[in-house]
C-alpha positions as CSV (number, residue, x, y, z in Angstrom):
1,X,109.6,93.6,89.5
2,X,109.8,96.9,91.3
3,X,111.7,97.6,94.5
4,X,108.4,97.8,96.5
5,X,107.2,94.4,95.1
6,X,110.5,92.7,96.0
7,X,110.3,94.3,99.5
8,X,106.8,93.1,100.0
9,X,107.5,89.6,98.7
10,X,110.4,89.4,101.1
11,X,108.1,90.3,104.0
12,X,105.6,87.8,102.9
13,X,108.3,85.1,102.8
14,X,109.5,85.9,106.3
15,X,105.9,85.8,107.7
16,X,104.8,82.6,106.0
17,X,106.0,80.5,108.9
18,X,104.2,82.7,111.4
19,X,101.0,82.9,109.4
20,X,99.7,85.9,107.6
21,X,97.1,86.6,110.2
22,X,99.7,88.5,112.2
23,X,100.6,90.6,109.2
24,X,98.2,93.6,108.8
25,X,98.0,96.1,106.0
26,X,99.1,98.8,108.5
27,X,102.3,97.0,109.4
28,X,102.9,96.2,105.7
29,X,102.5,99.9,104.9
30,X,104.8,100.9,107.7
31,X,107.6,98.4,106.9
32,X,107.5,98.9,103.2
33,X,107.3,102.7,103.3
34,X,104.7,102.7,100.5
35,X,101.2,104.3,100.4
36,X,98.1,102.1,100.6
37,X,97.5,102.4,96.9
38,X,101.1,101.5,96.0
39,X,101.2,98.5,98.3
40,X,97.8,97.3,97.0
41,X,99.0,97.6,93.4
42,X,102.2,95.8,94.3
43,X,100.2,92.9,95.8
44,X,98.0,92.7,92.7
45,X,101.1,92.8,90.5
46,X,102.6,89.9,92.5
47,X,99.4,88.0,92.1
48,X,99.3,88.7,88.3
49,X,103.0,87.6,87.9
50,X,102.3,84.3,89.7
51,X,104.2,84.9,93.0
52,X,101.1,84.9,95.3
53,X,97.5,84.0,95.2
54,X,95.2,86.5,96.9
55,X,91.5,85.5,96.4
56,X,89.9,87.6,99.1
57,X,91.3,91.1,98.8
58,X,89.7,92.2,102.1
59,X,92.4,90.6,104.2
60,X,96.0,89.5,104.0
61,X,95.2,86.2,105.7
62,X,94.2,84.7,102.5
63,X,97.5,85.2,100.7
64,X,99.2,82.0,99.5
65,X,102.8,82.0,98.3
66,X,103.2,80.1,95.0
67,X,106.9,80.2,94.3
68,X,109.4,79.1,97.0
69,X,112.4,80.6,95.2
70,X,110.7,83.9,94.3
71,X,113.4,86.0,95.9
72,X,116.1,84.3,93.8
73,X,114.2,84.5,90.6
74,X,113.5,88.2,90.9
75,X,117.2,89.1,91.0
């Protein structure tokens, strides 16, 4: 797992209690420091590795976290 993927996964874990509807792609780009393409690829990689489910790629609202201890397993 890359540094950007770990960073994004950490942000998603912190936002899960507040709902992902408040997390926009713009804020994710700003906080992670990655470009749009890099962040999108990182989200797709997280989905492929089984950390998240993201059925509707048009919005971050539809992201579902699959592993509760994902931060610990990545290290």
